[in-house]
C-alpha positions in Angstrom: 0.0 0.0 0.0 1.6 3.3 -1.2 1.0 6.3 1.0 1.6 9.9 0.2 1.7 10.7 3.9 1.1 9.1 7.2 -2.6 10.1 7.5 -5.0 12.9 8.2 -3.7 13.1 11.8 -0.4 14.3 10.5 -2.1 17.3 9.0 -3.0 18.3 12.5 0.5 17.6 13.8 1.9 19.7 11.0 -0.4 22.5 11.9 0.7 22.3 15.5 4.4 22.2 14.7 4.4 24.5 11.7 7.0 27.2 11.9 8.4 29.6 9.3 6.2 32.1 7.4 8.5 32.9 4.6 7.2 32.8 1.1 8.5 29.3 0.3 8.4 28.0 -3.3 6.1 29.7 -5.6 4.5 26.5 -6.7 4.0 25.2 -10.2 4.7 27.3 -13.3 1.5 29.2 -14.0 1.9 28.6 -17.7 1.6 24.9 -17.1 -1.9 23.5 -17.8 -3.8 22.0 -14.8 -4.1 18.8 -16.9 -0.3 18.3 -16.7 -0.4 19.1 -12.9 -3.1 16.4 -12.2 -1.8 14.1 -9.5 -1.1 10.5 -10.3 -3.6 9.3 -7.7 -7.2 10.3 -8.4 -9.6 10.4 -5.4 -13.2 9.2 -5.7 -15.4 11.7 -3.9 -17.7 9.0 -2.5 -14.8 7.2 -0.9 -12.7 10.1 0.3 -12.5 11.6 3.8 -11.7 15.3 3.8 -10.2 17.1 6.8 -10.0 20.9 6.8 -8.3 22.6 9.7 -7.8 26.2 10.7 -5.4 27.2 13.4 -5.9 30.7 14.7 -3.1 33.2 15.5 -1.6 33.3 18.9 -3.9 35.4 20.9 -5.3 35.2 24.5 -7.5 32.1 25.0 -10.7 34.1 25.1 -10.2 35.2 21.5 -8.4 32.1 20.1 -10.6 29.8 18.0 -9.3 27.0 15.8 -11.3 24.2 14.1 -11.1 20.9 12.5 -13.8 19.8 10.1 -13.9 16.2 9.0 -16.3 15.2 6.2 -16.9 11.5 5.5 -19.9 9.8 3.9 -21.8 13.1 3.5 -21.6 14.0 7.1 -19.4 16.8 8.5 -18.2 17.1 12.1 -16.6 20.3 13.2 -14.8 20.7 16.5 -13.8 24.2 17.5 -11.2 24.7 20.2 -9.2 27.3 22.1 -5.7 25.9 22.6 -7.0 22.4 22.8 -10.0 23.1 25.0 -13.2 22.3 23.0 -15.5 25.3 22.8 -18.0 24.0 20.2 -18.9 20.9 18.2 -21.5 20.4 15.5 -22.5 17.7 12.9 -24.3 18.5 9.7 -24.9 16.9 6.3 -22.5 18.3 3.7 -23.6 18.5 0.1 -22.2 15.8 -2.1 -21.8 18.4 -4.9 -19.5 20.4 -2.6 -17.4 17.4 -1.9 -17.3 16.5 -5.6 -16.2 20.0 -6.5 -13.3 20.0 -4.0 -12.1 16.5 -5.0 -12.5 17.3 -8.7 -10.4 20.4 -8.3 -7.7 18.3 -6.6 -7.9 15.5 -9.3 -7.7 18.1 -12.1 -4.5 19.6 -10.7 -6.1 22.9 -9.8 -4.7 22.7 -6.3 -1.2 21.5 -7.3 0.4 24.7 -6.0 -1.4 24.4 -2.6 -0.4 20.7 -2.2 3.1 21.4 -3.4 3.9 24.4 -1.1 6.5 24.0 1.6 7.3 26.5 4.4 10.6 28.3 4.1 13.1 27.7 6.9 12.5 30.3 9.6 11.3 31.1 13.0 7.6 31.8 12.2 5.8 35.0 12.5 3.7 36.9 15.0 0.0 36.6 14.3 0.3 33.8 11.7 -2.5 31.5 11.0 -2.5 28.0 9.4 -4.9 26.4 6.9 -4.6 22.7 6.3 -6.5 20.3 4.0 -6.2 16.5 3.6 -7.9 14.1 1.3 -7.7 10.4 2.3 -9.0 7.0 1.2 -8.0 3.4 2.0 -4.7 3.7 0.1 -3.7 7.3 -0.3 -3.4 10.6 1.6 -2.8 14.0 0.1 -2.0 16.8 2.5 -1.5 20.5 2.3 -0.7 23.1 5.0 -0.4 26.8 4.3 0.8 29.5 6.7 -0.7 32.9 6.4 1.8 35.6 7.5 1.7 39.2 6.5 0.2 38.5 3.1 2.5 35.6 2.2 0.9 32.9 0.1 -2.1 35.0 -0.7 -2.8 33.3 -4.1 -2.4 29.8 -2.7 -4.4 30.6 0.3 -7.2 32.0 -1.9 -7.1 28.8 -4.0 -7.3 26.6 -0.8 -10.2 28.5 0.8 -12.1 28.8 -2.5 -12.0 25.0 -2.7 -12.5 24.1 1.0 -14.7 26.9 2.5 -17.9 25.6 0.8 -17.6 22.7 3.1 -18.4 25.1 5.9 -21.6 26.3 4.3 -23.6 23.6 6.3 -22.4 25.2 9.6 -22.9 28.5 11.4 -19.1 29.1 11.3 -19.5 32.7 12.6 -21.3 31.5 15.7 -19.1 28.4 16.2 -15.9 30.4 16.1 -17.3 33.4 17.8 -16.4 35.5 14.7 -12.7 34.4 14.7 -12.7 32.6 11.3 -12.0 34.8 8.3 -10.2 33.3 5.4 
């Protein structure tokens, strides 16, 4: 069994351990077609578990809200926390069309820059936030983690949130995160 990474749990570990907010590699050459950027492994939307995580900037606990959303079999479970202390949890049906759109974007190579980005060496930044996305099935895992620091990675972050934020439409994210989530 070939694995691209060790699992969706490593997305969360990468988020927790992420350092460095430099611009990192710019990703694929924009003149390259998305067809040529399509990954070798193609995910089936019906058999894919999606994990979308947001780690808020370092602020006092009363203001800090991070979340992990897991979507599997048409059901999404979101857990919101403040430095590991759960503050909210919700479970909702997630549209199969939304899941298909995200998986299709990955399969077509439209998210190649997002999944190919690596943090530059460095000590991090004050106020940085992390956005992570993982797609997983029985044999493969694809993971991406982007740091948002002072405008770094703006194009890649926009691509990631454009693809993943529709998963949040089933939830009252404003209420769950107490207004702390803004892509």
